[in-house]
C-alpha positions in Angstrom: 14.2 -2.1 -26.3 12.5 -5.4 -25.7 10.8 -6.3 -22.4 13.5 -8.8 -21.5 16.3 -6.3 -22.2 14.5 -3.7 -20.1 13.9 -6.1 -17.2 17.5 -7.3 -17.1 18.9 -3.7 -17.1 16.3 -2.5 -14.6 16.9 -5.2 -12.1 20.7 -5.5 -12.4 21.6 -1.8 -12.2 21.7 0.2 -9.0 19.5 3.3 -8.9 21.5 6.4 -9.5 20.9 9.7 -7.9 17.9 11.5 -9.4 18.2 14.3 -11.8 15.2 16.0 -10.2 16.3 18.4 -7.5 13.2 20.4 -6.5 12.5 20.6 -2.8 9.2 21.8 -1.4 9.1 23.9 1.7 5.6 23.0 2.9 4.3 19.6 4.2 3.7 17.2 1.3 0.7 15.0 0.4 1.4 11.5 -0.9 0.7 10.5 -4.5 1.8 7.8 -6.9 2.0 7.5 -10.7 2.2 4.4 -12.9 5.1 4.4 -15.4 3.5 1.8 -17.6 5.6 0.1 -20.3 3.3 -1.5 -22.9 4.6 -4.8 -24.3 2.6 -5.2 -27.4 3.6 -8.3 -29.4 2.0 -6.9 -32.6 4.2 -3.7 -32.5 7.7 -3.6 -33.9 8.4 -0.5 -31.8 9.4 -2.4 -28.6 8.2 -1.2 -25.3 6.1 1.9 -25.3 5.5 4.3 -22.3 1.9 5.1 -21.4 1.2 8.8 -21.0 -1.8 11.1 -20.7 -2.5 14.7 -21.4 -4.3 16.2 -18.5 -7.6 18.0 -18.9 -7.3 21.8 -19.4 -9.6 22.6 -16.5 -7.7 20.8 -13.8 -6.3 22.8 -10.9 -2.8 21.2 -10.8 -0.8 20.9 -14.0 -3.6 21.5 -16.6 -3.0 20.3 -20.1 0.4 18.9 -19.2 1.7 15.5 -20.2 1.8 13.1 -17.2 1.8 9.5 -16.1 -1.6 8.2 -14.9 -1.7 8.8 -11.2 -2.8 10.9 -8.3 -3.3 11.5 -4.6 -3.2 8.5 -2.2 -6.4 7.7 -0.5 -6.6 6.1 3.0 -8.2 2.9 1.6 -5.3 2.3 -0.9 -3.0 0.6 1.6 0.2 1.2 -0.5 1.6 3.4 -3.2 1.3 0.5 -5.7 -2.4 0.4 -4.9 -2.7 4.2 -5.5 -0.9 4.0 -8.8 -3.0 1.1 -10.1 -6.3 2.6 -8.8 -5.5 6.0 -10.4 -4.4 4.4 -13.7 -7.7 2.4 -13.8 -9.8 5.5 -13.0 -8.0 7.7 -15.6 -7.4 5.3 -18.5 -9.5 2.2 -17.8 -6.3 0.1 -17.5 -7.1 -3.1 -15.7 -4.8 -3.9 -12.8 -5.0 -7.5 -14.0 -3.0 -6.6 -17.1 -0.2 -5.0 -15.1 2.9 -6.6 -13.6 4.6 -4.2 -11.2 8.4 -4.6 -11.4 9.7 -1.8 -9.1 9.8 1.9 -8.4 11.9 5.0 -8.6 12.8 7.3 -5.7 10.1 9.8 -4.6 9.8 13.2 -6.2 8.7 16.5 -4.6 6.7 18.7 -7.0 5.7 22.3 -7.0 2.0 21.4 -6.4 2.9 20.1 -2.9 2.9 16.3 -3.6 5.5 13.7 -2.8 5.2 11.3 -5.8 6.2 7.7 -5.9 6.7 6.4 -9.4 5.7 2.8 -9.8 7.3 0.9 -12.8 5.1 -1.8 -14.4 4.9 -3.9 -17.6 1.5 -3.8 -19.3 1.3 -7.2 -20.8 -1.0 -6.5 -23.7 -2.0 -3.5 -25.8 -4.8 -2.1 -23.6 -8.1 -0.8 -24.8 -8.2 2.6 -23.0 -11.3 4.2 -21.6 -10.3 7.8 -20.6 -12.0 9.7 -17.8 -13.0 12.8 -19.8 -13.1 14.9 -16.6 -9.3 14.2 -15.8 -7.8 13.2 -19.1 -7.8 14.9 -22.5 -5.8 12.3 -24.3 -4.1 8.9 -23.8 -1.0 8.1 -25.9 2.2 6.0 -26.0 5.8 7.0 -26.7 8.3 4.3 -27.9 10.9 3.8 -25.2 13.5 3.7 -28.0 12.6 7.4 -28.7 13.3 8.4 -25.1 16.6 6.4 -25.1 18.1 8.5 -27.8 20.0 11.3 -26.1 19.2 13.8 -28.9 15.5 13.6 -27.9 16.3 15.1 -24.5 17.0 18.7 -23.4 17.5 20.2 -20.0 17.9 23.7 -18.7 18.9 25.1 -15.3 16.6 27.8 -13.9 16.7 29.8 -10.8 13.4 29.7 -8.7 13.2 31.2 -5.3 16.9 31.2 -4.9 17.1 27.5 -5.9 18.9 26.1 -9.0 16.5 23.6 -10.7 17.0 21.2 -13.6 14.1 21.3 -16.0 14.0 18.4 -18.4 12.2 18.2 -21.8 11.4 15.2 -24.1 9.7 16.5 -27.3 7.7 13.8 -29.1 5.6 14.6 -32.2 3.4 17.5 -31.1 3.8 16.8 -27.4 6.2 18.4 -25.0 6.9 16.2 -22.0 8.6 18.2 -19.3 8.8 18.9 -15.5 8.5 16.0 -13.0 7.3 13.6 -15.7 10.4 14.3 -17.8 12.6 14.0 -14.8 11.2 10.6 -13.9 11.7 9.5 -17.6 15.2 10.8 -17.5 16.0 8.9 -14.3 14.4 5.7 -15.7 16.4 6.1 -19.0 19.7 6.7 -17.2 19.0 3.6 -15.1 18.5 1.2 -18.0 20.9 2.8 -20.5 
C-alpha cells in the first residue's frame, strides 16, 4: 500500500470499534506509542511499520515486539509529544522526520497503562540508533504483509472471568501479539 492510498483510506473511513477488549481494574497510567509508517522511496515494499523488540531485562513486556513508546511525563504536554519523545529515545527517530496523521482509540493493558497509539508517516528511511537499555532490536514489517488476512490469527481466552481476544501477526522469526497486534489489527481493519 502506498502512502497516498493509506492516507486516503485512513482519513475517509470512520474508526470502527476496537478488537481489543481488555479492561483493567486498577487506576491506569498514561502512555503513548508511535505507529510509524516508513515511506521509503527506494523500497518497492510500500509503507513499512516500525517495530522494536524490547530488551529482555525490562520489567514490563520483556522481549516482546512493540511500537516505540512509553509512559507520559509531565513535561510532555500531549500524547503526541510522549510518542515522539519515546520514539526518539528508543530508536533515535528524529521528530522532524515524522508527520503525525491521527490516532487510534486508547488501549488498556495488563501492565496498568492506558496507551494512546499515535499514527505517523516517517518521510524517509531513518538511520536508527537504538537505546541498548530498552531496545534489543529495531525492524520494519511491510504493511502489505499485515494487510493479508492469512497473516493474522486470533484466539479467545478466559482470564479472571473475562473473555479476551488475543491477536497474533507472525512475521519471519518474530511473533507480534498482544496489545501491539490488537492495534495493528484495528489499523488494518480501518484502512482495508
